[in-house]
C-alpha positions, -999 to 999 in steps of 0.1 A, spaced: 163 -341 825 172 -342 789 170 -376 765 153 -412 772 170 -442 758 152 -475 752 156 -507 754 144 -532 730 137 -566 735 106 -568 761 106 -529 760 94 -522 722 97 -556 709 82 -590 723 108 -605 716 121 -619 753 104 -663 740 115 -658 708 148 -653 721 146 -683 747 129 -705 716 152 -699 692 186 -701 715 167 -735 738 165 -748 702 199 -745 684 215 -758 719 198 -787 713 201 -794 674 241 -788 692 245 -812 715 241 -785 746 216 -790 775 192 -760 786 200 -755 829 171 -735 850 190 -702 846 203 -703 814 173 -679 800 183 -652 828 214 -653 824 222 -644 789 195 -614 789 213 -584 785 243 -603 772 263 -592 740 267 -610 712 300 -628 719 290 -628 757 258 -650 750 277 -674 726 302 -685 752 277 -688 780 256 -714 751 293 -734 745 308 -730 781 280 -731 800 250 -745 782 272 -777 761 266 -761 724 294 -780 703 305 -757 682 326 -728 679 316 -694 701 314 -677 662 296 -703 643 271 -707 683 261 -669 671 259 -670 637 226 -702 637 211 -687 665 210 -647 650 202 -665 616 174 -684 634 159 -649 648 163 -636 614 141 -656 605 113 -654 625 118 -617 622 110 -622 583 72 -611 583 82 -580 610 92 -575 641 63 -589 673 67 -548 678 46 -548 719 12 -527 716 15 -485 717 51 -495 716 63 -473 685 31 -445 692 49 -445 732 82 -433 713 71 -412 691 52 -393 720 83 -395 738 105 -379 708 83 -346 709 96 -338 733 126 -357 742 158 -370 718 154 -409 720 179 -435 718 178 -474 716 208 -495 736 199 -527 731 225 -561 738 202 -574 697 228 -575 673 223 -548 645 205 -567 622 178 -570 640 182 -528 656 177 -523 624 151 -546 612 126 -530 639 138 -494 628 128 -502 594 93 -519 599 78 -495 624 93 -467 603 112 -450 635 141 -444 618 137 -415 607 132 -402 640 154 -426 658 192 -412 654 216 -430 674 200 -469 680 230 -493 696 233 -524 698 257 -534 725 283 -553 703 290 -515 693 300 -508 732 319 -532 747 304 -555 775 266 -566 778 240 -556 802 243 -560 838 275 -536 825 267 -500 816 286 -494 781 259 -491 758 237 -464 785 271 -448 790 278 -446 750 240 -443 739 241 -405 761 273 -400 748 261 -401 713 233 -377 721 251 -356 739 238 -359 773 253 -368 803 240 -398 817 223 -387 851 204 -364 828 190 -399 809 156 -416 818 162 -455 807 130 -479 800 140 -517 803 123 -551 813 147 -574 833 165 -575 858 204 -572 833 188 -539 816 176 -527 850 207 -535 865 229 -514 836 207 -482 834 209 -480 872 246 -489 868 250 -458 842 235 -436 869 199 -435 848 171 -425 862 154 -459 855 115 -469 846 108 -504 847 81 -525 819 86 -558 839 81 -583 816 57 -611 825 73 -642 812 112 -637 826 98 -607 860 127 -591 873 143 -597 905 117 -575 937 151 -563 949 155 -545 917 122 -534 907 125 -515 946 153 -494 924 128 -475 898 97 -467 885 76 -497 877 44 -493 848 20 -516 843 30 -510 803 50 -496 772 16 -467 768 21 -450 801 55 -436 798 47 -403 787 24 -397 810 50 -409 842 77 -386 819 49 -361 820 
């Protein structure tokens, strides 16, 4: 194995709940009605995809571009005091990067990825940090994982991937990567998908698992 590709939301940043809160509040303020599956449906979607979903499935009374701009502005505001980095995430990335090239393949928009890298000082260490906006389809499609591997110059089959959500795990598996799951306790992934990957109790367990 030659490289490690990290997801961001739910793996390095405890942000899945923040995304959910911001999207729900925005949807309700703009004529939408939250559905029971909306939260998990949108996990892994690219920005254009979840913006379309907010309009077509949740009923937000705005154009998709306006919906995405409004939600992202809400996320940027929540990140102003710094992204909610998970305990041990930065030290784990640094430990792994001492042995492997690393990348981030995220469904977050570029502005939030840059915020994370700058706040943690990982911008000098992680040279490949991609949003699904850069790749085309969001997760569970493998596009952003495949692009991250290509940018690293490594075949996807020679990469480990670290994900937390059902759609993220499916994307990494579809890319042909060897997958580790760090399940999100608030939004547990599908047990049938978890059965196909190696499950970690915490992100800090990753370096030993790779060893």
